[in-house]
N, C-alpha and C positions, 0 to 999 in steps of 0.2 A: 565071082570068086569060086575057086575050086572047093570041093567038099573038104579036102585036106586043110585048106586055109580056114574054112568055116569052123572046122574042129579045133584048129590052132586058136583062132580068135575066141572061141568059147573057153578053151583052157586058159588062155591068158586072162580073160575076164574073171574067171574063177579064182585065179591066183590073187588078183588084186582085191576081189571081194573078201577072200579069206584074210588078207592083210588088214582090210578096214574092220572086219569083225573082231579080229584079235586086238586091234587098237581099242575098240569099244569096250572089250572085256578087260582091258589093261594087262593083257598077256604078252609080254615081250618075247617070250620063247616061241609062242605060236605066231607072233607077227613076223619073225625072221625065218620061220620054217621053210619058206619058199624062196629064200635068198641063197645065192651061191656063197660058198665059204669065203671067196675073195671079194664079195660085193662091196660097193662103195656107196655112201650117202652124203651128199653135199647140200648143206643148208647155210643160210646166212651165218658167216663166222665159224663154220665148223666143217671138218672133213672126217668122216667116220669110215675107216678103211678096211673093215672086215665085217663079216656077219656077226662075229662075237662082240666087237666094239659097238655096232649098231644095237645089238641085243642089250648089252650093259647100259648104254645111254638111255634106251627106251625104258628099261626097268626102273632106272632112277627117275626119269620123267613121269612115268606112271605112278610112282610112289610119291611124287611131289607135285610140280605145277600142272601136269596132264592128268592128274587123278580124276576119274569120272568124266573124261572128255571122250568125244568121238570125232569123226571127220566127215566133212562134206566133200564129195568127189563127183565131177562130172567130166566124163571122157570127151575130149575134143577131137582126137584122132588116134588111129592105130595103123602103122604101116610096117610091113615086113621088109627086112634087110637080108636078102638071101634066104636060104632055107631054114636057118636056125637062129635068127635073131629078129627082134621086133622092138619098135619104139612106140610107146604110148605117151600122148600128151594129154594132161587133165588140168582142169581148174579145181583147186582144192582149198581146204581151210580147216582149221580146228574149231570144233564146237565145244566150248567149255560147259561145265555143268550148268544146267538151267537155260542154256541158249537154244534157240530154234533155227536161227540164221547166223551165218558168218558175216561180220561187217565187210564191206568192200575193201577196206584198208588192211584186212588180214587175209584176203584171198591170195593164193599163189598160183602160178603156172608151174606145173610139175612135169618132168620128163622121167619116164621109167624106161629102162633098157632091159629087155628080157632075152634070155638065151635058152634054147632047147638043148638040154643035155640028157642023154640016154632016154629020150622020148618024153621028158618032163620039162615043162616051162618053168624057169627060175628067174628071179629078179637079180640082175647083175649090177645095176647102177640106178640110183635115184638122185635127182637134183631138183631144187625148186627155187623160184625167184618170185618176188612180189608182183602181182598184177598191178599195172599202172592204171590209176583212175583216168577216165577221159579228160583230155586237155592238159595232161601232165607229161 
């Protein structure tokens, strides 16, 4: 990997870590700070079609069912698409207050699409789908 790609990989990792930390803090504004204005987030039953809609939905969730939650995230892969785009695949899940592990039934495979704009890596799209248990 070239030094440039190593720097890009580190910057992408930092963007995702900042998002995870903002989730743990229950800070919707900080969570979307590294999203593009036209970012999309797709989760079961929902399409959030802008950074502002994602922020609004997360603020409501942090005040309600996701209060005091955090996330589990394990990167499975990162690949670059051209010079200014990258795709990260991770296994993720929500840790609700008091939990130390995410039950397998709540784990998801997540896809993050990032774009480099004006030298800065930003999240352009997020999608997740349940991880299927072995044998299913």
